[in-house]
N, C-alpha and C positions, 0 to 999 in steps of 0.2 A: 446422406453419405456423399452425394456429388459435391456439395459445398466443401466437405472435409477434404476430398481428394484434390479439388481444384485449388483451394487455398494452400494446402500443403505443397503441392507441386510448384505453385507460383513462388512461394517463399524459398523452397529448397533450391530452385534453379537460379536464384539471385546471387551474384557474387558478393561475398561479404566485403564491406568497405570499398566497393568499386566506385562509389560516388562520394565526393567530398561532403562531409557533414554540413548541414545548414545551421546547426546550433554550436555555440562556443561557450566555454566556461567564463564566468566573471571572476577574474582573479582578485584576491583580497576580500572576497565576500564569504562568510560574514566577518565582522570585526567584534569578536567577543572579548570580554575581560579575561585577562590571563588566568584568573582563578576560577573561571566558570567551566566546569568539566561536563562534557556531554556524555561520554561513554558511547556505547552502541546506540545508534540512532535508528529506532524501529519504525516510527511513523512521522509523516510530514504532511501538512496541508496549509492552505492560505485562505484568509477571509477576504471580504470585499474591500477592507481598508488596507489591503496589501501587507497584512501582518502574517508572518510565517510562524506556524506552531510546530514545534518539534517535540516528539515524545521519545525520551531517551532514558538510558539506564544508569547514568551517573556512576559508571565504573563497575556496576554489578555484572557478573558473568552468568551465562546460562548454566545451570547445574541440575542434576537429578539426584535427589529431589530438590525442588526449589527451596530457598530459605523461607522461613515463616515470618520473619520480621520485615516490615516495609523498608524501602530505601529511605535513608534519613535525609538525603539531599533532594533539592528540587528535580523533578523529572519532566517538567514542561518548560521549554524555553520559547519565549515569544520574541521574534526578531523582525525588525523593520525590513521589508522586502527591498526597499530602495537603497538605504544606507548600510544595511547589515548590522546595525547597532542593536544590542540587547535592550528590549523594552520592558520585559517583565519575566519572572520565573515563578513557578508554583508547583505544587504536587509533592512537596517533601512529606515524608511519613505516611504516604497513602498507598503506594503501589508496590507490588512484589516483583512483577516481571512485565514492564511496559511492552505493548505490542502495537496495535493499530490506532491511528488517529485520523479522524475525519471532521472537517468543518462543514456544517450544513448551510443552507441558503440564508438562514437567520443569524448566522454567526455562532451557533452553539458548537461546542467541541465534544465529539464522541470519542471515547477511549475504550480499548479492550485490554484487559490484564490477564495474560495466560496463567499467571501464578494464582490469582484470586478466582479465576473462572467467572469473571464478571464483565459487564458492559456498563459504561457510565455516559450520561449526557450531562455536560457541564456548561456553565457560562464561560465566556472568554477569560474571565478572571479566576475561574476555578471552582465556583459554587456548584455543587452537585444538584441537578434537577431531577434526575431519574437514574435508578440503579436496577439492573437486571441480573439475575443469577444470585446464588448464595455464596458468600465469601468463603473461599477455600474448599468448597464442596463441588466436585465434578459430578456430572450426570448427563443423561441423554434424553430427558423428557422435555416438556414444553417450557419449564421454568428453570432449567439448569443448562449450563454449558460445560464443555470439556476442552479447555485451552482455546477460547475463541480468538479469532485473528483480526477481523476487520468489520467495518460498518459502512453501508451506503444508504444515504437518505434521499427520499423522493420529495417532490415539490409539495405533496400533501402531508408531509411530515412522517409518513410511515417509513419503515426502514428494513433493510436486510442485515443479517449478521452471518458471517462465515464462521462456522464452528466445526472444525478447525483442525487441530492436530490429531484429535482422537475420534470425533464424531463424524467427520467427513460429510458435512451437510451444510446447506444454506437455509436459514430460517427467516421468515417474514413476520414482522410485527406491525401493529397499528401505531398511530402517532402516540398513543398513551401507553404503549408497551405491551399490548395484549397479543398473544401468539395468534397467527392466522394460518400459516401452513409452512411446510418445509419440503426440500427435495435433496436427493443425493445419497450415495452409499459408497462404500469402499470398492474401488475397482478402476479399470482402464477404459470402460465403455463410455458411450455418450451419456452424459448426465451423471456419471460416477466420478469420484475424486480420489486423489491421493495427496491430501493436504491442501484444501482450499485456503489460500493464504492472503490474497488481496481481492478487493471487491470494488466495483464502480457501476454506475448506471448512466445511460445517455439520455438525450432529450426525448427519445421515442420509447423509453421505458425498458430498453434492453439491458440485461444484467451481465456484466463481464466478471468472470471468476478466474483468478490465477490458480490453475490446477498445478501447483508447484512441482511436486515430485513426479507427475506425469509429463512435465516439460511442455505445457500447452496452456492456452487461454481458451476457455469455453464461453460461449455466448448463449444466453437464454432469453425468452420473453419474460414479461412481468410475472407470469404465473409459474415460472420455473420450467417451461417446456424448452427442450434443447433446440437450438437453431443452427449453430456452427461451432467448429473448433479450428483454432489457428495454432499451427505448430510448425516447427522447422528451425533452421539455424538462425534466422533473423529474430525469431521469437525467443529462442533460448529457453531459459528456466525462469518463468515469470514469478517474481516476488511481489511486486506492486503494480497497480494499474490506476490510471486517472483518465478522465474524458474531458476534452475541452468543450467550450460552448458551441464549437462547430462540429462536435461529435468526432473529432480526431481522438484516437486512442493511444495513450502513451504507456509503455510498458517498461518496468525496471527489471532487466534481466540480471538476476543475481549470479549467473554463471554456472555452466555445466562443467564440473571439474575435469571430465574426460576430454574436453575440447582443448585445442591449443589456446594459449593465453590471448592471442590476437582475436579469437572468436568468442570470447566470453567476457562478461562484465560490461554491459553497455545499456544505453537507453534507446528505445525504438519508438518512432511515431508512425502510426498507421491510420489510414482513412477508415470510414465506417464499413467498408467492404473487406478490410483486412490487407489492403495493398500498402506496402512500405513507402512512406514519404521521407523518412529520415532515420538515420542511425548515427548516434554520437556517443562519444566516450569509449573507453576500452579498459581492460584489466590493468590495474596498477595503483600506485599511491600518489602519483603526481596530480596537480590540478587538472580537472577534466577527466580523470580516470576513477575507477571504482574498485574497492575491495569489498565484495559481497554487497552490492546495492540491495537495499531492503524495501524502499518505498519511493514514490514519485508523486509530484503534485504540480498544478498549473496555477499561476497567479492571475489576477484580473487583467494584468497587462500582457499576458502571454508568456511570461518568464516561466521556466521549468525548474523545479527544485527537486533534488534527490537526497535521500537519506541512506547512509551506509551503515552496515553492520560492523564488519571487521575494521573498516576504515574509521569508524566512529566520528563521522562528520556529515555536515549538510552542505551541498553545493548549489550554485545558481547558474543556469544556462539561459542564454538569450540568442535570438536569431542574429546571424552575422550581418553586418551592414554592407 
């Protein structure tokens, strides 16, 4: 509890945007063909070759119930991190409602589809290597998901899944997809969730969970034991999270609607203890601004990539020179 109070007070006392941001947007990135439609960009990550993978909905809108037919257009765009040129696209006719995307250390692409209630491990070219969950069948047991949101992969190839909109839990699986354990329940207490949305791990095995509707980021050890909670105006409403090789934690704040526009819709960089190192971006539609930021990723050169929901775009940020 002392960690919770200390970190909350530290963040709450910081003046928002009092310090000039260290990151700036790269204007003119990406450079996609005019006929290449992204739609809502739900997930983004980068591989060791500096290829940026974007999981998007190609014009499909969130609806209740979800459509039953897959999106006919490609839903994965692969973009060169340096030039912004489109390298490849795939995923047409496969996915109902794209959500999370993670690239592991071996370059495999992990995807979650909240419409199919499934998790996929694919090659960088789109070949499916592993499928978890039953297509179109929600559940809360060890072999089913209910709108799973994200994946985080460890160095031993085992992985976590945040599950998600309905089950409010985090599940751990072995490298070959065998269930190991889970934690979490609906609520506001330590270790409880109200929509675990984004997921990441650091070099020490700590697990970072975007507890989106509770407006906080929770930190756990590798076994799911609660360690800390980070919340406050600088954290905002975390949608996505990524951890750098130096264990800095980058959060995509999707924006708390009740806040003034100047205080919502931003990216935040924190150190491993939760202290704010940088805040960049703001609410809006101009370059460097966000309309419901949904995910965040870090390239091998340190560039930061953000994926937007309502804005339906991916942006690149670098440190100012």
